[in-house]
Each structure stands twice: as C-alpha cells, then as structure tokens.
N, CA, C and O atoms as a Tinker XYZ file with bonds, in Angstrom:
   296  protein
     1  N      4.981000  -12.439000   -1.228000    73     2
     2  CA     3.900000  -11.988000   -0.386000    64     1     3
     3  C      2.977000  -13.172000   -0.130000    63     2     4     5
     4  O      2.543000  -13.835000   -1.072000    81     3
     5  N      2.683000  -13.437000    1.109000    73     3     6
     6  CA     1.869000  -14.583000    1.459000    64     5     7
     7  C      0.391000  -14.290000    1.388000    63     6     8     9
     8  O     -0.032000  -13.134000    1.411000    81     7
     9  N     -0.375000  -15.331000    1.303000    73     7    10
    10  CA    -1.822000  -15.202000    1.276000    64     9    11
    11  C     -2.371000  -15.292000    2.692000    63    10    12    13
    12  O     -1.820000  -15.995000    3.539000    81    11
    13  N     -3.431000  -14.593000    2.934000    73    11    14
    14  CA    -4.099000  -14.628000    4.229000    64    13    15
    15  C     -5.309000  -15.525000    4.100000    63    14    16    17
    16  O     -6.182000  -15.262000    3.273000    81    15
    17  N     -5.385000  -16.599000    4.912000    73    15    18
    18  CA    -6.547000  -17.477000    4.811000    64    17    19
    19  C     -7.809000  -16.762000    5.270000    63    18    20    21
    20  O     -7.799000  -16.024000    6.255000    81    19
    21  N     -8.867000  -16.988000    4.559000    73    19    22
    22  CA   -10.146000  -16.376000    4.903000    64    21    23
    23  C    -11.071000  -17.475000    5.407000    63    22    24    25
    24  O    -11.234000  -18.508000    4.759000    81    23
    25  N    -11.669000  -17.245000    6.558000    73    23    26
    26  CA   -12.564000  -18.236000    7.142000    64    25    27
    27  C    -14.000000  -17.783000    6.988000    63    26    28    29
    28  O    -14.314000  -16.603000    7.141000    81    27
    29  N    -14.860000  -18.725000    6.688000    73    27    30
    30  CA   -16.278000  -18.412000    6.561000    64    29    31
    31  C    -16.863000  -18.050000    7.913000    63    30    32    33
    32  O    -17.733000  -17.184000    8.000000    81    31
    33  N    -16.401000  -18.697000    8.960000    73    31    34
    34  CA   -16.895000  -18.447000   10.304000    64    33    35
    35  C    -15.706000  -18.119000   11.188000    63    34    36    37
    36  O    -14.793000  -18.932000   11.326000    81    35
    37  N    -15.707000  -16.941000   11.785000    73    35    38
    38  CA   -14.560000  -16.512000   12.582000    64    37    39
    39  C    -14.329000  -17.418000   13.780000    63    38    40    41
    40  O    -13.228000  -17.419000   14.329000    81    39
    41  N    -15.317000  -18.183000   14.204000    73    39    42
    42  CA   -15.144000  -19.101000   15.329000    64    41    43
    43  C    -14.312000  -20.316000   14.938000    63    42    44    45
    44  O    -13.730000  -20.978000   15.797000    81    43
    45  N    -14.255000  -20.608000   13.633000    73    43    46
    46  CA   -13.477000  -21.751000   13.177000    64    45    47
    47  C    -11.988000  -21.448000   13.152000    63    46    48    49
    48  O    -11.174000  -22.369000   13.225000    81    47
    49  N    -11.612000  -20.175000   13.050000    73    47    50
    50  CA   -10.209000  -19.785000   13.027000    64    49    51
    51  C     -9.742000  -19.564000   14.453000    63    50    52    53
    52  O    -10.282000  -18.722000   15.171000    81    51
    53  N     -8.751000  -20.315000   14.854000    73    51    54
    54  CA    -8.285000  -20.211000   16.224000    64    53    55
    55  C     -6.795000  -19.921000   16.257000    63    54    56    57
    56  O     -6.080000  -20.434000   17.118000    81    55
    57  N     -6.314000  -19.087000   15.306000    73    55    58
    58  CA    -4.891000  -18.803000   15.293000    64    57    59
    59  C     -4.523000  -17.647000   16.213000    63    58    60    61
    60  O     -3.360000  -17.524000   16.595000    81    59
    61  N     -5.477000  -16.797000   16.579000    73    59    62
    62  CA    -5.229000  -15.711000   17.515000    64    61    63
    63  C     -4.333000  -14.617000   16.976000    63    62    64    65
    64  O     -3.834000  -13.806000   17.756000    81    63
    65  N     -4.111000  -14.563000   15.690000    73    63    66
    66  CA    -3.234000  -13.570000   15.105000    64    65    67
    67  C     -4.045000  -12.336000   14.729000    63    66    68    69
    68  O     -4.908000  -12.395000   13.853000    81    67
    69  N     -3.765000  -11.224000   15.390000    73    67    70
    70  CA    -4.541000   -9.993000   15.152000    64    69    71
    71  C     -4.316000   -9.450000   13.753000    63    70    72    73
    72  O     -5.227000   -8.866000   13.168000    81    71
    73  N     -3.122000   -9.630000   13.204000    73    71    74
    74  CA    -2.842000   -9.120000   11.874000    64    73    75
    75  C     -3.691000   -9.841000   10.841000    63    74    76    77
    76  O     -4.221000   -9.214000    9.923000    81    75
    77  N     -3.824000  -11.157000   10.985000    73    75    78
    78  CA    -4.688000  -11.903000   10.077000    64    77    79
    79  C     -6.136000  -11.465000   10.230000    63    78    80    81
    80  O     -6.869000  -11.372000    9.246000    81    79
    81  N     -6.548000  -11.198000   11.463000    73    79    82
    82  CA    -7.923000  -10.741000   11.725000    64    81    83
    83  C     -8.175000   -9.415000   11.018000    63    82    84    85
    84  O     -9.220000   -9.230000   10.393000    81    83
    85  N     -7.220000   -8.496000   11.115000    73    83    86
    86  CA    -7.372000   -7.192000   10.466000    64    85    87
    87  C     -7.384000   -7.336000    8.948000    63    86    88    89
    88  O     -8.090000   -6.597000    8.262000    81    87
    89  N     -6.613000   -8.274000    8.422000    73    87    90
    90  CA    -6.567000   -8.469000    6.974000    64    89    91
    91  C     -7.883000   -9.014000    6.439000    63    90    92    93
    92  O     -8.228000   -8.774000    5.282000    81    91
    93  N     -8.616000   -9.740000    7.261000    73    91    94
    94  CA    -9.900000  -10.292000    6.821000    64    93    95
    95  C    -10.984000   -9.221000    6.749000    63    94    96    97
    96  O    -11.953000   -9.368000    6.004000    81    95
    97  N    -10.826000   -8.155000    7.513000    73    95    98
    98  CA   -11.825000   -7.088000    7.501000    64    97    99
    99  C    -11.541000   -6.168000    6.322000    63    98   100   101
   100  O    -10.395000   -5.782000    6.092000    81    99
   101  N    -12.573000   -5.820000    5.582000    73    99   102
   102  CA   -12.376000   -4.927000    4.450000    64   101   103
   103  C    -12.687000   -3.502000    4.865000    63   102   104   105
   104  O    -13.543000   -3.249000    5.713000    81   103
   105  N    -11.975000   -2.588000    4.252000    73   103   106
   106  CA   -12.225000   -1.167000    4.476000    64   105   107
   107  C    -12.911000   -0.630000    3.232000    63   106   108   109
   108  O    -12.260000   -0.426000    2.207000    81   107
   109  N    -14.218000   -0.400000    3.308000    73   107   110
   110  CA   -14.932000    0.078000    2.125000    64   109   111
   111  C    -14.529000    1.506000    1.777000    63   110   112   113
   112  O    -14.032000    2.256000    2.617000    81   111
   113  N    -14.752000    1.852000    0.543000    73   111   114
   114  CA   -14.516000    3.229000    0.121000    64   113   115
   115  C    -15.509000    4.143000    0.825000    63   114   116   117
   116  O    -16.617000    3.723000    1.157000    81   115
   117  N    -15.117000    5.382000    1.051000    73   115   118
   118  CA   -16.052000    6.305000    1.697000    64   117   119
   119  C    -17.281000    6.545000    0.816000    63   118   120   121
   120  O    -17.222000    6.436000   -0.408000    81   119
   121  N    -18.369000    6.868000    1.462000    73   119   122
   122  CA   -19.611000    7.121000    0.723000    64   121   123
   123  C    -19.619000    8.500000    0.071000    63   122   124   125
   124  O    -20.322000    8.717000   -0.916000    81   123
   125  N    -18.849000    9.421000    0.613000    73   123   126
   126  CA   -18.810000   10.778000    0.082000    64   125   127
   127  C    -18.180000   10.783000   -1.313000    63   126   128   129
   128  O    -17.048000   10.329000   -1.483000    81   127
   129  N    -18.908000   11.295000   -2.311000    73   127   130
   130  CA   -18.345000   11.360000   -3.663000    64   129   131
   131  C    -17.065000   12.198000   -3.729000    63   130   132   133
   132  O    -16.163000   11.895000   -4.510000    81   131
   133  N    -16.989000   13.242000   -2.918000    73   131   134
   134  CA   -15.792000   14.088000   -2.925000    64   133   135
   135  C    -14.580000   13.322000   -2.397000    63   134   136   137
   136  O    -13.493000   13.415000   -2.968000    81   135
   137  N    -14.756000   12.569000   -1.315000    73   135   138
   138  CA   -13.650000   11.774000   -0.767000    64   137   139
   139  C    -13.236000   10.682000   -1.738000    63   138   140   141
   140  O    -12.046000   10.429000   -1.926000    81   139
   141  N    -14.207000   10.042000   -2.348000    73   139   142
   142  CA   -13.888000    9.000000   -3.323000    64   141   143
   143  C    -13.104000    9.580000   -4.481000    63   142   144   145
   144  O    -12.138000    8.973000   -4.944000    81   143
   145  N    -13.506000   10.741000   -4.950000    73   143   146
   146  CA   -12.798000   11.397000   -6.050000    64   145   147
   147  C    -11.366000   11.724000   -5.642000    63   146   148   149
   148  O    -10.443000   11.564000   -6.441000    81   147
   149  N    -11.173000   12.183000   -4.404000    73   147   150
   150  CA    -9.827000   12.472000   -3.906000    64   149   151
   151  C     -8.972000   11.212000   -3.876000    63   150   152   153
   152  O     -7.810000   11.242000   -4.282000    81   151
   153  N     -9.535000   10.109000   -3.398000    73   151   154
   154  CA    -8.805000    8.843000   -3.331000    64   153   155
   155  C     -8.371000    8.402000   -4.728000    63   154   156   157
   156  O     -7.209000    8.065000   -4.957000    81   155
   157  N     -9.326000    8.410000   -5.655000    73   155   158
   158  CA    -9.009000    7.957000   -6.997000    64   157   159
   159  C     -8.032000    8.897000   -7.696000    63   158   160   161
   160  O     -7.193000    8.441000   -8.473000    81   159
   161  N     -8.126000   10.193000   -7.437000    73   159   162
   162  CA    -7.180000   11.152000   -8.014000    64   161   163
   163  C     -5.767000   10.897000   -7.478000    63   162   164   165
   164  O     -4.794000   10.981000   -8.228000    81   163
   165  N     -5.657000   10.590000   -6.197000    73   163   166
   166  CA    -4.344000   10.299000   -5.607000    64   165   167
   167  C     -3.754000    9.018000   -6.209000    63   166   168   169
   168  O     -2.550000    8.943000   -6.455000    81   167
   169  N     -4.594000    8.026000   -6.441000    73   167   170
   170  CA    -4.126000    6.788000   -7.059000    64   169   171
   171  C     -3.654000    7.063000   -8.486000    63   170   172   173
   172  O     -2.585000    6.605000   -8.890000    81   171
   173  N     -4.445000    7.803000   -9.235000    73   171   174
   174  CA    -4.069000    8.135000  -10.613000    64   173   175
   175  C     -2.769000    8.935000  -10.655000    63   174   176   177
   176  O     -1.927000    8.705000  -11.523000    81   175
   177  N     -2.601000    9.873000   -9.724000    73   175   178
   178  CA    -1.376000   10.680000   -9.666000    64   177   179
   179  C     -0.175000    9.783000   -9.386000    63   178   180   181
   180  O      0.869000    9.921000  -10.023000    81   179
   181  N     -0.321000    8.871000   -8.439000    73   179   182
   182  CA     0.771000    7.953000   -8.122000    64   181   183
   183  C      1.140000    7.068000   -9.292000    63   182   184   185
   184  O      2.320000    6.823000   -9.542000    81   183
   185  N      0.138000    6.586000  -10.012000    73   183   186
   186  CA     0.400000    5.764000  -11.192000    64   185   187
   187  C      1.116000    6.568000  -12.278000    63   186   188   189
   188  O      2.050000    6.075000  -12.910000    81   187
   189  N      0.677000    7.792000  -12.486000    73   187   190
   190  CA     1.313000    8.638000  -13.502000    64   189   191
   191  C      2.760000    8.950000  -13.126000    63   190   192   193
   192  O      3.642000    8.928000  -13.984000    81   191
   193  N      3.010000    9.240000  -11.844000    73   191   194
   194  CA     4.376000    9.516000  -11.404000    64   193   195
   195  C      5.247000    8.279000  -11.565000    63   194   196   197
   196  O      6.411000    8.380000  -11.954000    81   195
   197  N      4.691000    7.125000  -11.270000    73   195   198
   198  CA     5.440000    5.879000  -11.408000    64   197   199
   199  C      5.794000    5.616000  -12.863000    63   198   200   201
   200  O      6.921000    5.227000  -13.172000    81   199
   201  N      4.842000    5.825000  -13.748000    73   199   202
   202  CA     5.081000    5.611000  -15.174000    64   201   203
   203  C      6.089000    6.606000  -15.730000    63   202   204   205
   204  O      6.801000    6.298000  -16.685000    81   203
   205  N      6.155000    7.800000  -15.139000    73   203   206
   206  CA     7.095000    8.823000  -15.595000    64   205   207
   207  C      8.425000    8.729000  -14.848000    63   206   208   209
   208  O      9.282000    9.604000  -14.979000    81   207
   209  N      8.591000    7.653000  -14.058000    73   207   210
   210  CA     9.799000    7.455000  -13.247000    64   209   211
   211  C     10.049000    8.609000  -12.289000    63   210   212   213
   212  O     11.201000    8.938000  -12.006000    81   211
   213  N      9.000000    9.219000  -11.792000    73   211   214
   214  CA     9.120000   10.282000  -10.797000    64   213   215
   215  C      8.864000    9.700000   -9.412000    63   214   216   217
   216  O      7.970000   10.139000   -8.689000    81   215
   217  N      9.646000    8.732000   -9.073000    73   215   218
   218  CA     9.491000    8.090000   -7.779000    64   217   219
   219  C     10.686000    8.433000   -6.906000    63   218   220   221
   220  O     11.765000    8.741000   -7.414000    81   219
   221  N     10.498000    8.382000   -5.606000    73   219   222
   222  CA    11.560000    8.713000   -4.676000    64   221   223
   223  C     12.225000    7.415000   -4.210000    63   222   224   225
   224  O     11.552000    6.408000   -3.990000    81   223
   225  N     13.535000    7.451000   -4.064000    73   223   226
   226  CA    14.262000    6.284000   -3.569000    64   225   227
   227  C     13.875000    6.008000   -2.128000    63   226   228   229
   228  O     13.555000    6.923000   -1.370000    81   227
   229  N     13.909000    4.727000   -1.759000    73   227   230
   230  CA    13.538000    4.323000   -0.407000    64   229   231
   231  C     14.390000    5.034000    0.637000    63   230   232   233
   232  O     13.866000    5.473000    1.660000    81   231
   233  N     15.691000    5.155000    0.398000    73   231   234
   234  CA    16.579000    5.786000    1.360000    64   233   235
   235  C     16.203000    7.252000    1.580000    63   234   236   237
   236  O     16.229000    7.741000    2.710000    81   235
   237  N     15.853000    7.949000    0.498000    73   235   238
   238  CA    15.439000    9.350000    0.618000    64   237   239
   239  C     14.130000    9.467000    1.382000    63   238   240   241
   240  O     13.977000   10.349000    2.227000    81   239
   241  N     13.190000    8.586000    1.091000    73   239   242
   242  CA    11.910000    8.606000    1.796000    64   241   243
   243  C     12.117000    8.329000    3.279000    63   242   244   245
   244  O     11.529000    9.000000    4.127000    81   243
   245  N     12.948000    7.348000    3.593000    73   243   246
   246  CA    13.229000    7.003000    4.979000    64   245   247
   247  C     13.850000    8.194000    5.714000    63   246   248   249
   248  O     13.463000    8.505000    6.840000    81   247
   249  N     14.817000    8.858000    5.067000    73   247   250
   250  CA    15.469000   10.022000    5.669000    64   249   251
   251  C     14.463000   11.147000    5.910000    63   250   252   253
   252  O     14.467000   11.765000    6.974000    81   251
   253  N     13.607000   11.413000    4.931000    73   251   254
   254  CA    12.613000   12.482000    5.066000    64   253   255
   255  C     11.629000   12.193000    6.190000    63   254   256   257
   256  O     11.280000   13.094000    6.953000    81   255
   257  N     11.176000   10.944000    6.301000    73   255   258
   258  CA    10.235000   10.592000    7.366000    64   257   259
   259  C     10.898000   10.695000    8.743000    63   258   260   261
   260  O     10.279000   11.152000    9.704000    81   259
   261  N     12.155000   10.269000    8.828000    73   259   262
   262  CA    12.870000   10.382000   10.107000    64   261   263
   263  C     13.017000   11.844000   10.505000    63   262   264   265
   264  O     12.831000   12.191000   11.671000    81   263
   265  N     13.347000   12.697000    9.551000    73   263   266
   266  CA    13.468000   14.131000    9.843000    64   265   267
   267  C     12.123000   14.711000   10.256000    63   266   268   269
   268  O     12.047000   15.485000   11.210000    81   267
   269  N     11.070000   14.346000    9.549000    73   267   270
   270  CA     9.743000   14.894000    9.831000    64   269   271
   271  C      9.273000   14.534000   11.230000    63   270   272   273
   272  O      8.671000   15.365000   11.910000    81   271
   273  N      9.538000   13.313000   11.670000    73   271   274
   274  CA     9.048000   12.862000   12.960000    64   273   275
   275  C     10.115000   12.881000   14.049000    63   274   276   277
   276  O      9.893000   12.367000   15.145000    81   275
   277  N     11.278000   13.475000   13.753000    73   275   278
   278  CA    12.324000   13.625000   14.765000    64   277   279
   279  C     12.948000   12.303000   15.179000    63   278   280   281
   280  O     13.355000   12.141000   16.329000    81   279
   281  N     13.026000   11.362000   14.256000    73   279   282
   282  CA    13.600000   10.052000   14.560000    64   281   283
   283  C     15.046000   10.013000   14.062000    63   282   284   285
   284  O     15.384000   10.698000   13.097000    81   283
   285  N     15.888000    9.229000   14.702000    73   283   286
   286  CA    17.281000    9.130000   14.218000    64   285   287
   287  C     17.332000    8.388000   12.886000    63   286   288   289
   288  O     16.629000    7.398000   12.681000    81   287
   289  N     18.159000    8.875000   12.008000    73   287   290
   290  CA    18.338000    8.221000   10.706000    64   289   291
   291  C     19.569000    7.339000   10.785000    63   290   292   293
   292  O     20.656000    7.825000   11.098000    81   291
   293  N     19.421000    6.057000   10.507000    73   291   294
   294  CA    20.554000    5.131000   10.641000    64   293   295
   295  C     21.689000    5.398000    9.698000    63   294   296
   296  O     22.691000    4.684000    9.721000    81   295
C-alpha cells in the first residue's frame, strides 16, 4: 500500500490527481453520540468476527454483491 503525500499548501501540489486530493481530506466522526456509538459498535463487531474466523470469502462476497445489484458474476 503506497503512501499519499500530504502538502502543507494545496497550491504547491500540482499533480492534478483527484484521488490524492480526496485522500488528503479527512472525514471526521459524526458529532451525534448515537451515530458515533453505532460506528464504534460496527467496528467492534467486525473485529470480533475476524478474531472468531467468522469472515466471508472474497468470492462469496463478490457473488452476493453481484446478485444484490443485478450484475453479472464472472
């Protein structure tokens, strides 16, 4: 995984890459305590499932997403 260079002044960066621009912007946590609790609960659930080896194979996930959105499965 590569690193994204961070510039102190956006005018100094002239690469024109929108993906790098989006990576430099941070998405703060929501201010709502209920939403924050939901986010952290989802993270904790994912970590617990991972530790318990209750993870789904990539191929199964890909197939399920293709079915859900009506896309062809390769």
